[in-house]
N, C-alpha and C positions, 0 to 999 in steps of 0.2 A: 819535637813534642808530639806525642801520639794523640790523635783527635778521634779515637773510637768512641762511639756513643752506645752505652749499654742501657737497655730499658728493663725495668723490673716487670715481669709478667704477673698480673694478678687476675686469677680466674674469677668469673662470675657465672650466674645461672645460664646465660646465653652462650658463653664460650666453652663451657665444659662439654667434653665428648665422652659419653658413657658407653662402656662395653659390657658384655655379659660373659661370665665365666662359670664353668661347672667344675666342682671339686668332688672327687670320690673320697669319702671319709673312711673307707674300709681299712681297718687296722692302723689308722692314724691316731697318734696320741692327742687327746682332747685339747689340752692347753696349747700345744704347738699349732694344731689346726685352727683354734680360735684366734690366736695372735696373728697368724697370717691372713685369715679371713678379715679380721678387723683392720689390718693394714690396707687391704684392697678396698674395703668399704669406705675407709676414710680418705683414700686417694694418695696416701703417702708414697706409693710406688711410682707416681707420675712426676715428671719434671715441673709441671705447672701447679703443684700442690699449693693450695691456699687454705689456711687454718679455719677461716670463718665461713667457708663455702662447702656445700655438698659436692665435692669434685671426684668422689670415688665411683667405683663401678658396681654393677649388680652381680651378686654372687649366689649361685645355686649349689647347695650342698646336698649330695645324694648319699644314700646308705648311712644315714646318721645313727641307725641302730647298731652298726658294726664298729663304732668308735671304741678306742681302747683307753684305759686309765692305767697309770703306772702305780707301783707300790701297793699300799693297802687302801687306796682311795675307794675301791669298790665297796669296802666294808665300813670305812670311817667317814667318808664325805657325805654331808647332809645338806639339804636345801631347806631354809627356814623362811616361812611366810607367816603373816598374821591376818586373821579375819577381820580385825577391827573391833572385835568385841572383847570384853574382859576375859582373860584366860584363853584367848583364841590363837595362841601360837601353835603352828602346825609344823612338824619336822618330818621331812620325807628323805629317806636314804637314797643315794644315787642308784643303787641296785633296783629299788622299787620304781624310781623315775624312768630308768632305762626300760623297764618292763611295760609301764603304762604309757608314757609319753617320751619316747626316745629323742624326738626332734627338739623337745624342750631343754634337754641337757646341752646340746650344741648351741641353741639360741641363748640360754642363760650365760654360757661361757663367753660368747661373743659380745653380748650386751654388757658384761662386766668390763670389757676392754675398750668400750666406746666412751666418748665424753658424756658426762652426766648433766646434759642440758638439752635445750630444744633441738640443737643441731644433731646431737647424738640420737635423739628419738627419731629424727627424720632420716638419718643415715641407716638406722636399724631396719627401716622399711625396705631397704634394698637387699635384704637377706632373705633367701627362700630355702628352707630346710625340708627335706623329704626323707622318709624312712626307707623307701625302696630305691631301686635304681632308675625308676621312671620319674619324669617331671613334665609338666604341661607347658614348658617354655621353649619348645623346639622352634617356634616361629621367630624367636629372637636370634637364632643361630649362635648359641653360646659356644665359646671356645673351651675345650677341655684342657685343664692345667693341673700340674702336680705341685706339691709343696716345694720341690727343688727349683721350680721355675720362677718362684716369687722372690 
């Protein structure tokens, strides 16, 4: 009889080891980028993934203004928000959003792929999106990764 003892590892806030990663969004498809970033933010790429704990890593996305959309999404995709007042529905096409706030396009795509609860809101704070190639997180010594490495 085999007497091996297996223990289930359950991560918590003190045992989680967080890393920093940089992803260059130049010419990457928005949805594929967002799904991979959400996977890293959630921690599903780690062997000690625990669903109810923020065990994901910090992700820095640079060159968010150079992200790519497939098909006719540049003309057809819209962002809908509401001011809270009667008749306050505002519709912004993605072309206009990329011109005014290109970082918001990536942020909204990733936010839509995270859990819709307090944990998802906490995980979203580990995402840093910048329009240029520079970012102020050099002190954290982030590792440069590509989508193929995830």
